[in-house]
RODO-2510 file (C-alpha; in nm, 4 decimals, decimal comma):
residues 450
     n   res          X          Y          Z
     1     m    11,7644    -3,9673    -5,6496
     2     d    11,7241    -3,5970    -5,5690
     3     v    11,4203    -3,4954    -5,7730
     4     s    11,4910    -3,1242    -5,7209
     5     k    11,8223    -3,1607    -5,9070
     6     e    11,6812    -3,3787    -6,1827
     7     a    11,3590    -3,1869    -6,2506
     8     k    11,3707    -2,9082    -6,5080
     9     e    11,0144    -2,7753    -6,4934
    10     s    10,7942    -2,5950    -6,2422
    11     l    10,4312    -2,4884    -6,2245
    12     l    10,3109    -2,1275    -6,2404
    13     v     9,9575    -2,0167    -6,1533
    14     l     9,7650    -1,7091    -6,2640
    15     d     9,5108    -1,6025    -6,0005
    16     k     9,2177    -1,4188    -6,1632
    17     q     9,0919    -1,2952    -5,8256
    18     d     9,4284    -1,1425    -5,7410
    19     g     9,4672    -0,9081    -6,0348
    20     n     9,5944    -1,1782    -6,2696
    21     k     9,9125    -1,2093    -6,0668
    22     v    10,1424    -1,4973    -6,1601
    23     k    10,3077    -1,6938    -5,8796
    24     a    10,5023    -2,0170    -5,8500
    25     v    10,3105    -2,3138    -5,7082
    26     s    10,4570    -2,4831    -5,4024
    27     g    10,1678    -2,7155    -5,3096
    28     i     9,8314    -2,7317    -5,1288
    29     d     9,7933    -2,6841    -4,7529
    30     d     9,5819    -2,8956    -4,5156
    31     a     9,2920    -2,6498    -4,5446
    32     g     9,2748    -2,7008    -4,9203
    33     k     9,4315    -2,3656    -5,0054
    34     l     9,6773    -2,3298    -5,2928
    35     k    10,0287    -2,2562    -5,1653
    36     t    10,2403    -2,0184    -5,3747
    37     v    10,5659    -1,8241    -5,3586
    38     p    10,6983    -1,5340    -5,5665
    39     p    10,8378    -1,6578    -5,9010
    40     r    11,1923    -1,5526    -5,8254
    41     k    11,5207    -1,7383    -5,8135
    42     e    11,5607    -1,7069    -5,4354
    43     h    11,2391    -1,9073    -5,3847
    44     e    11,3313    -2,1861    -5,6287
    45     q    11,3777    -2,4389    -5,3483
    46     d    11,0049    -2,4013    -5,2651
    47     f    10,8820    -2,4496    -5,6233
    48     l    10,6722    -2,7579    -5,6973
    49     k    10,9235    -2,9566    -5,9006
    50     i    10,7852    -3,1587    -6,1903
    51     d    10,9605    -3,4898    -6,2465
    52     k    10,8413    -3,6145    -6,5860
    53     h    10,9000    -3,9769    -6,4780
    54     s    10,6496    -3,9572    -6,1901
    55     n    10,2853    -3,8749    -6,1203
    56     i    10,3435    -3,5406    -5,9488
    57     l    10,1032    -3,3492    -6,1749
    58     e     9,8360    -3,6199    -6,1482
    59     n     9,8603    -3,6201    -5,7684
    60     f     9,8676    -3,2408    -5,7443
    61     f     9,5661    -3,1795    -5,9687
    62     s     9,3655    -3,4611    -5,8076
    63     n     9,4127    -3,2871    -5,4711
    64     f     9,3564    -2,9457    -5,6288
    65     m     9,0218    -3,0394    -5,7896
    66     r     8,9067    -3,2163    -5,4758
    67     q     9,0042    -2,9565    -5,2140
    68     v     9,0241    -2,6087    -5,3645
    69     k     8,6962    -2,4211    -5,3218
    70     d     8,6724    -2,2619    -5,6713
    71     p     8,9273    -2,4052    -5,9176
    72     t     8,8017    -2,1872    -6,2068
    73     h     8,9804    -1,8820    -6,0627
    74     f     9,3185    -2,0274    -6,1540
    75     e     9,5102    -2,0928    -6,4748
    76     f     9,8271    -2,3038    -6,4739
    77     f    10,1405    -2,2956    -6,6858
    78     k    10,4364    -2,5338    -6,6978
    79     i    10,7700    -2,3578    -6,7384
    80     k    11,1352    -2,4605    -6,7324
    81     t    11,2549    -2,3901    -6,3795
    82     d    11,5484    -2,1809    -6,5031
    83     d    11,3059    -1,9570    -6,6992
    84     v    11,0454    -1,9007    -6,4257
    85     e    11,1647    -1,5563    -6,3180
    86     k    11,1768    -1,4081    -6,6697
    87     v    10,8656    -1,5834    -6,8092
    88     a    10,6290    -1,5084    -6,5173
    89     p    10,5928    -1,1339    -6,5948
    90     v    10,5470    -1,2146    -6,9659
    91     i    10,2539    -1,4425    -6,8806
    92     e    10,0986    -1,1674    -6,6668
    93     t    10,1167    -0,9296    -6,9626
    94     m     9,9926    -1,1794    -7,2194
    95     a     9,6968    -1,2767    -6,9977
    96     t     9,5538    -0,9259    -7,0341
    97     q     9,5796    -0,9380    -7,4134
    98     k     9,2956    -1,0831    -7,6199
    99     d     9,4757    -1,1111    -7,9528
   100     t     9,5273    -1,4512    -8,1119
   101     a     9,9078    -1,4379    -8,1018
   102     s     9,9131    -1,3822    -7,7249
   103     q     9,6682    -1,6634    -7,6599
   104     e     9,8598    -1,9041    -7,8824
   105     m    10,1768    -1,8197    -7,6938
   106     l    10,0052    -1,8915    -7,3605
   107     n     9,8644    -2,2192    -7,4935
   108     e    10,2185    -2,3459    -7,5468
   109     y    10,2711    -2,3379    -7,1705
   110     r     9,9154    -2,3848    -7,0439
   111     v     9,8274    -2,6933    -6,8365
   112     e     9,4650    -2,8083    -6,8083
   113     p     9,3912    -2,9669    -6,4680
   114     s     9,1331    -3,1948    -6,6326
   115     d     9,4099    -3,3559    -6,8387
   116     y     9,5683    -3,4876    -6,5198
   117     h     9,2719    -3,5133    -6,2826
   118     k     9,1519    -3,8740    -6,3035
   119     e     8,8534    -3,8517    -6,0712
   120     q     8,5279    -3,7163    -6,2112
   121     q     8,3406    -3,4638    -6,0042
   122     g     8,0452    -3,6263    -5,8308
   123     y     8,1804    -3,9731    -5,9074
   124     k     8,1288    -4,2396    -5,6424
   125     p     8,2397    -4,6030    -5,6518
   126     i     7,9884    -4,8820    -5,5971
   127     d     7,8779    -4,9312    -5,2370
   128     e     7,9660    -5,2903    -5,1457
   129     s     7,6577    -5,3197    -4,9256
   130     r     7,4436    -5,3097    -5,2405
   131     i     7,6029    -5,6261    -5,3802
   132     d     7,4221    -5,9553    -5,3222
   133     w     7,7269    -6,1708    -5,2514
   134     d     7,5145    -6,4762    -5,1681
   135     n     7,3597    -6,4590    -5,5136
   136     l     7,7036    -6,4412    -5,6781
   137     k     7,8069    -6,7666    -5,5128
   138     q     7,5871    -6,9545    -5,7606
   139     f     7,8353    -6,8455    -6,0282
   140     g     8,1340    -6,9474    -5,8171
   141     i     8,2180    -6,5828    -5,7441
   142     t     8,3120    -6,4649    -5,3938
   143     r     8,4301    -6,1340    -5,2542
   144     e     8,7484    -6,2980    -5,1259
   145     g     8,8232    -6,4403    -5,4689
   146     l     8,7794    -6,1047    -5,6408
   147     e     8,9968    -5,9306    -5,3848
   148     k     9,2707    -6,1953    -5,4084
   149     s     9,2827    -6,1601    -5,7881
   150     n     9,3019    -5,7781    -5,7657
   151     s     8,9631    -5,7540    -5,9396
   152     l     8,7484    -5,6085    -5,6612
   153     e     8,8730    -5,2491    -5,6712
   154     p     8,8417    -5,1981    -6,0495
   155     m     8,4998    -5,3679    -6,0513
   156     l     8,3775    -5,1373    -5,7730
   157     n     8,4849    -4,8529    -6,0017
   158     y     8,2670    -4,9821    -6,2901
   159     q     8,5598    -5,1401    -6,4737
   160     k     8,6000    -5,4962    -6,5962
   161     s     8,8138    -5,7390    -6,3989
   162     p     9,1754    -5,7214    -6,5216
   163     g     9,1863    -6,0983    -6,5754
   164     l     8,9573    -6,3908    -6,6544
   165     h     8,7433    -6,5721    -6,3963
   166     r     8,5910    -6,9172    -6,4197
   167     i     8,2094    -6,9042    -6,4190
   168     s     8,0236    -7,2193    -6,3206
   169     a     7,6438    -7,2151    -6,3042
   170     t     7,3394    -7,4271    -6,3894
   171     f     7,0422    -7,2834    -6,5811
   172     d     6,7361    -7,5006    -6,6485
   173     n     6,9390    -7,8135    -6,5702
   174     v     7,2079    -7,7048    -6,8184
   175     k     7,5540    -7,6562    -6,6671
   176     v     7,7610    -7,3690    -6,8006
   177     d     8,1381    -7,3482    -6,7510
   178     t     8,3231    -7,0624    -6,9153
   179     d     8,6034    -6,8129    -6,8654
   180     a     8,4973    -6,4493    -6,8567
   181     r     8,5860    -6,0981    -6,7494
   182     l     8,3444    -5,9635    -6,4912
   183     a     8,1988    -5,6216    -6,4138
   184     f     7,9324    -5,4696    -6,1908
   185     r     7,6496    -5,2768    -6,3554
   186     e     7,3587    -5,0863    -6,2042
   187     t     7,0190    -5,1971    -6,3354
   188     e     6,7196    -4,9685    -6,4007
   189     d     6,5594    -5,0791    -6,0743
   190     g     6,8714    -4,9794    -5,8774
   191     r     7,0236    -5,3240    -5,8239
   192     i     7,3919    -5,4057    -5,8739
   193     a     7,4107    -5,6918    -6,1222
   194     l     7,7006    -5,9022    -6,2472
   195     a     7,7924    -5,8486    -6,6126
   196     v     7,9661    -6,1510    -6,7646
   197     h     8,1906    -6,0913    -7,0665
   198     g     8,2527    -6,4429    -7,1946
   199     v     8,5476    -6,5532    -7,4055
   200     r     8,4813    -6,5813    -7,7800
   201     k     8,6912    -6,7797    -8,0254
   202     q     8,7345    -6,4700    -8,2400
   203     p     8,5830    -6,1216    -8,2809
   204     e     8,2492    -6,1166    -8,4654
   205     l     8,3487    -5,9028    -8,7618
   206     d     8,1213    -6,0459    -9,0331
   207     r     7,8022    -5,9312    -8,8611
   208     p     7,6768    -5,5695    -8,8736
   209     y     7,7764    -5,3676    -8,5687
   210     f     7,5036    -5,1155    -8,4813
   211     g     7,4310    -5,0300    -8,8426
   212     n     7,7905    -5,0655    -8,9654
   213     n     7,9552    -5,3274    -9,1845
   214     f     8,3306    -5,3685    -9,1453
   215     s     8,5486    -5,3215    -9,4509
   216     a     8,8483    -5,5417    -9,5246
   217     e     9,0727    -5,2660    -9,3834
   218     d     8,8584    -5,2431    -9,0675
   219     k     8,8880    -5,6180    -9,0093
   220     h     9,2631    -5,6093    -9,0672
   221     n     9,3071    -5,3262    -8,8166
   222     l     9,0949    -5,4920    -8,5483
   223     l     9,2681    -5,8280    -8,5876
   224     t     9,6245    -5,6949    -8,6018
   225     t     9,6218    -5,3870    -8,3763
   226     g     9,3083    -5,4456    -8,1681
   227     n     9,1745    -5,1013    -8,2670
   228     l     8,9490    -4,9946    -8,5550
   229     g     9,1779    -4,7070    -8,6506
   230     r     8,8924    -4,4629    -8,7125
   231     v     8,5897    -4,3175    -8,5366
   232     l     8,2733    -4,5198    -8,5968
   233     d     7,9225    -4,3724    -8,6142
   234     m     7,7214    -4,6122    -8,3979
   235     k     7,3487    -4,6135    -8,4760
   236     l     7,1360    -4,6955    -8,1710
   237     p     6,7653    -4,7856    -8,2130
   238     n     6,6306    -4,5007    -7,9980
   239     q     6,8773    -4,2325    -8,1084
   240     e     6,8016    -3,9944    -8,3950
   241     k     7,1672    -3,9164    -8,4589
   242     p     7,4529    -4,1706    -8,4669
   243     i     7,7033    -4,1571    -8,1808
   244     p     8,0745    -4,1289    -8,2713
   245     v     8,2690    -4,4001    -8,0858
   246     f     8,6133    -4,5565    -8,0676
   247     l     8,6029    -4,9339    -8,1212
   248     s     8,8532    -5,1955    -8,0007
   249     v     8,8823    -5,5677    -7,9320
   250     d     8,9061    -5,6933    -7,5740
   251     k     9,2266    -5,8963    -7,6034
   252     l     9,1206    -6,1389    -7,3300
   253     t     8,7677    -6,2156    -7,4519
   254     n     8,7662    -6,1118    -7,8233
   255     e     8,4586    -5,8998    -7,7476
   256     l     8,4081    -5,5768    -7,9445
   257     v     8,4148    -5,2804    -7,7055
   258     s     8,3102    -4,9230    -7,7838
   259     v     8,3410    -4,5964    -7,5944
   260     r     8,1960    -4,2583    -7,6867
   261     a     8,4579    -4,0442    -7,8557
   262     d     8,3618    -3,7390    -7,6511
   263     k     8,4392    -3,9304    -7,3291
   264     i     8,8072    -3,9758    -7,4209
   265     r     9,0301    -3,6782    -7,3487
   266     i     9,3388    -3,6470    -7,5635
   267     p     9,6260    -3,5275    -7,3384
   268     n     9,8580    -3,2402    -7,4213
   269     e    10,1586    -3,4447    -7,3161
   270     i    10,2503    -3,8142    -7,3090
   271     k    10,5566    -3,9356    -7,1170
   272     g    10,7320    -3,6013    -7,1425
   273     v    10,6496    -3,5394    -7,5129
   274     t    10,4225    -3,2433    -7,5931
   275     l    10,1732    -3,3235    -7,8686
   276     d    10,1183    -3,0787    -8,1531
   277     e     9,7708    -3,0067    -8,2912
   278     n     9,8148    -3,2442    -8,5845
   279     q     9,9073    -3,5336    -8,3534
   280     k     9,6067    -3,4608    -8,1318
   281     a     9,3800    -3,4556    -8,4366
   282     e     9,5181    -3,7909    -8,5526
   283     l     9,4489    -3,9462    -8,2114
   284     r     9,0969    -3,7994    -8,2036
   285     s     9,0297    -3,9615    -8,5409
   286     g     9,1309    -4,3028    -8,4026
   287     k     9,4644    -4,3279    -8,5810
   288     a     9,7978    -4,4320    -8,4288
   289     v    10,0716    -4,1726    -8,3817
   290     l    10,4439    -4,2496    -8,3522
   291     l    10,6095    -4,0570    -8,0678
   292     d    10,9865    -4,0356    -8,0266
   293     g    11,1716    -3,9270    -7,7138
   294     m    10,9225    -4,0413    -7,4507
   295     t    11,0711    -4,1046    -7,1074
   296     a    11,0184    -4,4308    -6,9173
   297     k    11,0033    -4,4569    -6,5384
   298     s    11,3674    -4,5633    -6,5441
   299     g    11,4607    -4,2308    -6,7049
   300     k    11,5486    -4,3861    -7,0414
   301     e    11,4001    -4,2538    -7,3622
   302     f    11,1897    -4,4747    -7,5878
   303     s    10,9698    -4,4576    -7,8961
   304     a    10,6313    -4,6174    -7,9554
   305     e    10,3032    -4,5744    -8,1361
   306     v    10,0193    -4,4385    -7,9225
   307     q     9,6514    -4,4881    -7,9989
   308     v     9,3133    -4,4655    -7,8287
   309     n     9,1975    -4,8057    -7,7022
   310     a     8,8261    -4,8290    -7,6232
   311     d     8,8662    -5,1250    -7,3887
   312     k     9,1256    -4,9384    -7,1814
   313     r     8,9302    -4,6119    -7,2182
   314     g     9,2457    -4,4197    -7,2881
   315     i     9,5780    -4,4134    -7,4658
   316     e     9,7763    -4,7351    -7,5128
   317     f    10,1354    -4,7895    -7,6230
   318     k    10,2242    -5,0179    -7,9115
   319     f    10,5799    -5,1483    -7,9409
   320     p    10,7412    -5,3546    -8,2164
   321     e    10,7568    -5,7212    -8,1153
   322     n    11,1318    -5,7094    -8,0530
   323     q    11,0962    -5,4100    -7,8187
   324     r    10,8112    -5,5332    -7,5951
   325     q    11,0315    -5,7096    -7,3438
   326     t    11,2671    -5,4101    -7,3128
   327     q    10,9817    -5,1635    -7,2729
   328     r    10,8096    -5,3809    -7,0142
   329     q    11,1199    -5,3580    -6,7993
   330     e    11,1845    -4,9862    -6,8574
   331     n    10,8324    -4,8488    -6,8629
   332     g    10,6917    -5,0678    -6,5869
   333     s    10,4503    -5,3600    -6,6345
   334     e    10,0929    -5,3440    -6,5080
   335     f    10,1179    -5,7116    -6,4164
   336     k    10,2261    -5,7781    -6,0567
   337     i    10,4420    -6,0836    -5,9940
   338     p    10,2796    -6,2868    -5,7132
   339     q    10,4716    -6,3991    -5,4062
   340     k    10,2860    -6,7291    -5,4034
   341     l    10,1617    -6,9342    -5,6974
   342     g     9,9470    -7,2453    -5,6714
   343     g    10,0352    -7,2752    -5,3032
   344     v    10,4106    -7,2541    -5,3708
   345     e    10,6103    -6,9633    -5,2265
   346     l    10,8233    -6,8043    -5,4997
   347     s    11,1792    -6,7180    -5,4045
   348     d    11,3207    -6,3725    -5,4745
   349     k    11,5262    -6,5264    -5,7527
   350     q    11,2152    -6,6765    -5,9157
   351     q    11,0184    -6,3516    -5,8853
   352     n    11,3036    -6,1509    -6,0335
   353     s    11,3389    -6,4009    -6,3163
   354     l    10,9705    -6,3568    -6,4049
   355     k    11,0013    -5,9772    -6,3841
   356     d    11,2964    -5,9908    -6,6246
   357     g    11,1001    -6,1994    -6,8737
   358     g    11,2573    -6,5325    -6,7813
   359     t    11,1001    -6,8762    -6,7421
   360     i    11,0893    -7,0684    -6,4139
   361     y    11,0030    -7,4311    -6,3413
   362     i    10,7818    -7,4983    -6,0390
   363     e    10,7076    -7,8368    -5,8818
   364     g    10,4162    -7,9054    -5,6510
   365     l    10,1686    -7,6480    -5,7818
   366     t     9,8139    -7,7106    -5,6610
   367     d     9,5191    -7,6901    -5,8992
   368     r     9,1663    -7,5758    -5,8097
   369     k     9,0688    -7,9192    -5,6811
   370     g     9,3672    -7,9617    -5,4543
   371     q     9,5796    -8,1872    -5,6732
   372     q     9,9459    -8,1167    -5,7462
   373     y    10,1205    -8,0681    -6,0813
   374     n    10,4437    -7,9261    -6,2264
   375     a    10,4811    -7,6567    -6,4939
   376     y    10,7064    -7,4007    -6,6572
   377     v    10,5811    -7,0460    -6,5935
   378     k    10,6429    -6,7232    -6,7836
   379     v    10,4851    -6,3747    -6,7993
   380     n    10,2626    -6,3105    -7,1006
   381     d    10,3389    -5,9404    -7,1665
   382     k    10,0678    -5,8958    -7,4259
   383     e     9,7825    -6,0211    -7,2058
   384     q     9,9400    -5,9255    -6,8712
   385     k     9,9105    -6,2697    -6,7115
   386     l    10,1131    -6,5814    -6,6337
   387     d    10,1254    -6,8620    -6,8906
   388     f    10,1845    -7,2270    -6,7913
   389     y    10,3794    -7,4604    -7,0215
   390     r    10,4423    -7,8332    -7,0491
   391     w    10,7952    -7,7773    -7,1811
   392     n    11,0321    -7,4851    -7,1571
   393     p    10,8725    -7,2147    -7,3796
   394     d    11,2176    -7,0781    -7,4624
   395     k    11,2893    -7,4065    -7,6404
   396     a    10,9420    -7,5207    -7,7471
   397     k    10,5981    -7,3738    -7,8174
   398     e    10,3737    -7,6110    -7,6245
   399     i    10,1437    -7,4103    -7,3969
   400     t    10,0148    -7,6676    -7,1524
   401     p    10,1452    -7,7742    -6,8116
   402     d    10,4089    -8,0405    -6,7550
   403     n    10,3249    -8,3515    -6,9667
   404     k    10,2461    -8,5821    -6,6753
   405     s    10,0095    -8,3178    -6,5364
   406     k     9,8329    -8,2224    -6,8602
   407     t     9,5127    -8,4252    -6,8219
   408     q     9,4917    -8,3531    -6,4496
   409     v     9,5009    -7,9730    -6,4937
   410     e     9,2576    -7,9758    -6,7867
   411     v     9,0020    -8,1720    -6,5828
   412     n     9,0566    -8,0290    -6,2326
   413     s     9,1207    -7,6615    -6,3132
   414     n     8,9732    -7,6003    -6,6574
   415     g     8,6643    -7,8208    -6,6271
   416     k     8,7366    -8,0170    -6,9457
   417     t     8,6630    -8,3877    -6,9931
   418     n     8,7093    -8,6592    -7,2523
   419     e     8,5769    -9,0134    -7,2974
   420     a     8,8246    -9,1485    -7,0429
   421     t     8,7535    -8,8942    -6,7710
   422     k     8,3889    -8,7919    -6,8101
   423     e     8,2692    -9,0293    -6,5338
   424     q     8,5354    -8,9256    -6,2837
   425     k     8,3813    -8,7723    -5,9691
   426     e     8,6989    -8,7329    -5,7625
   427     p     8,9802    -8,4947    -5,8674
   428     l     9,2434    -8,6519    -6,0890
   429     k     9,5866    -8,7009    -5,9360
   430     q     9,9226    -8,6192    -6,0912
   431     g     9,9905    -8,8498    -6,3860
   432     q     9,6305    -8,9804    -6,3979
   433     t     9,4782    -8,9731    -6,7488
   434     q     9,1480    -9,1593    -6,7033
   435     a     8,8761    -9,2236    -6,4464
   436     d     8,9299    -9,4800    -6,1702
   437     e     8,8075    -9,8239    -6,2822
   438     p     8,5754    -9,8879    -5,9840
   439     q     8,4212    -9,5469    -6,0249
   440     q     8,3709    -9,6000    -6,3976
   441     q     8,1572    -9,9041    -6,3224
   442     q     7,9759    -9,7432    -6,0338
   443     n     7,8900    -9,4271    -6,2281
   444     k     7,8021    -9,5923    -6,5571
   445     p     7,5076    -9,3949    -6,7008
   446     r     7,1685    -9,5673    -6,6880
   447     g     6,9784    -9,3324    -6,9184
   448     m     6,8524    -8,9740    -6,8896
   449     k     6,5049    -8,8568    -6,8004
   450     m     6,3762    -8,5767    -7,0242
***
């Protein structure tokens, strides 16, 4: 598609060092200098065209903040391309006025680079050489495993792994097996340590949270929406004043997650919809705001509630249950469909079926101990992962692998045991539901030394 024909907006810049002249932005050159052209119709083909379905502004302002020597000399305004020539001189005039009306008029068109610039000045990701990979092996964590699961990059940027990892370790002769999200954290002595966010059965809402007790409404909000719905004053032991925070539930671990309210920037625009001051105030207070007329990557318009999510450290979209599948297709899912699953290459037809929300049946999947099993597979939109089913989930609600593989997968991949399998040392094979008889006799417990 020709973006220049589809786009309806362009970017103007006011240069304070050039007599407050307004020009049309065309880009940034290799030397890090802002490229501009006169804001006239004959130069329209050189204007930086803003396609509201893409990340043009994010990419431009990331380069601008990183390369331009002194960004504070410039102010930016987003204008309809057809209006550039007539609005540019008005902006020049208004910029010299200090009255409230002029400034409010400019604010309607003003664009703040910080709203689109995702990288913080002075920010540096974690240096891999500081990570003790040999030490992490005791937890069953390897660099290759993190990279394969698309967890390495976000963890090096101080974020939690997007999915769960199996942690296996022994402490004081006690073996611990659990699923958890992982993150890297810098300790006071300068080491890079592994932070383990284990899975909880449910959020801990009956216990005080940093000096706060949750009301019935708070609990309802956290359990139904995943967000508190208000700003919480968190009281830390060594702080004189409470810290205002947003609070949410990590949907993968049920852990309560907070983020300082002053660290979350409320954007001026979301998916092509400009927010008014009342909507911004609602979002700053932690409430959800319904936005109509947002534009998906496909170009189609959609509506959804938006709200600050502390775990995501930004704005999240909330769709009615019957719209989630449609919006996943139109707005783009964060979850990437793998080309290979459990050692089985997925055909284009299977991958497309998963992308479209369908269910596929796969034979010969290999679990973590090298044994094969069969299962129905479907994308879990809410948790952004693949779910494995014993029966077709479109016809039943069982959420375990194929029946003849159930015990095998629970023991080999999930580390679970029962009375019939607790003495099994070798991986179970497909269809096997109890330990081998000879091994049961050989490994019969003879007592435990304390």
